[in-house]
C-alpha positions in Angstrom: -13.4 -2.0 9.5 -12.5 -4.4 6.7 -13.8 -3.9 3.1 -14.0 -6.4 0.3 -12.4 -4.6 -2.7 -10.7 -5.6 -5.9 -7.1 -4.7 -5.4 -4.7 -5.2 -8.2 -2.0 -7.0 -6.2 0.6 -6.8 -9.0 0.0 -3.0 -9.2 0.3 -2.7 -5.5 3.6 -4.5 -5.5 4.9 -2.3 -8.3 3.9 0.7 -6.3 5.6 -0.8 -3.2 8.8 -1.2 -5.3 8.7 2.4 -6.6 8.1 3.7 -3.1 11.1 1.8 -1.7 13.3 3.0 -4.5 12.2 6.6 -4.8 10.8 7.3 -1.3 12.4 8.8 1.8 13.4 6.3 4.4 11.7 7.0 7.8 11.3 5.2 11.1 8.0 3.7 9.7 9.3 2.6 6.3 9.6 4.5 3.0 7.4 7.5 2.4 6.6 8.7 -1.1 3.7 10.9 -2.3 1.5 10.2 0.7 2.0 6.5 0.9 4.3 4.6 3.3 5.7 1.2 2.4 7.1 -1.3 4.8 7.6 -5.0 5.4 7.4 -7.4 8.4 10.6 -8.8 9.9 11.1 -11.5 7.2 9.9 -9.5 4.2 7.1 -11.9 3.2 4.4 -9.5 4.2 4.3 -6.0 2.8 2.3 -3.0 3.9 1.1 0.1 2.0 -0.4 2.8 4.2 -2.0 6.2 3.8 -3.3 8.2 6.7 -6.7 6.4 6.4 -6.0 3.0 4.7 -3.8 0.1 5.3 -3.2 -2.6 2.6 -1.5 -5.7 3.8 -0.2 -8.2 1.2 0.6 -11.6 2.4 2.5 -14.5 0.8 0.7 -15.9 -2.3 -0.8 -12.5 -3.1 -3.5 -12.7 -0.4 -4.4 -9.3 1.1 -6.5 -7.4 3.6 -7.6 -3.8 3.5 -8.4 -1.8 6.6 -10.1 1.5 6.5 -13.1 3.4 8.0 -14.9 4.7 4.9 -15.3 3.4 1.4 -14.3 6.8 0.0 -11.0 6.6 1.8 -10.3 3.3 -0.1 -11.3 4.9 -3.4 -8.8 7.8 -2.7 -6.1 5.2 -1.8 -6.6 3.2 -5.0 -6.5 6.5 -7.0 -3.2 7.4 -5.3 -1.7 4.0 -6.1 -2.8 4.5 -9.7 -1.1 7.9 -9.9 2.2 6.5 -8.4 2.1 3.5 -10.7 1.7 5.8 -13.8 4.4 8.3 -12.6 
């Protein structure tokens, strides 16, 4: 299910950068504090995933969010906030 939500794309990209620098490289991307960061083959599209939410950021800062429950999205945003502040 897709949800309309105000995502701070600049913050999400900062979190992506921190995960790729400080996270552990896995077969699915870089894992750090419960979030996985990865890119598509050309690097123009980036993904941030938890177990319940997937945020996809496209070229020109357009994005989609896929999750089942609004509370999952709230938890995801809070986790991004914590990583961004760390």
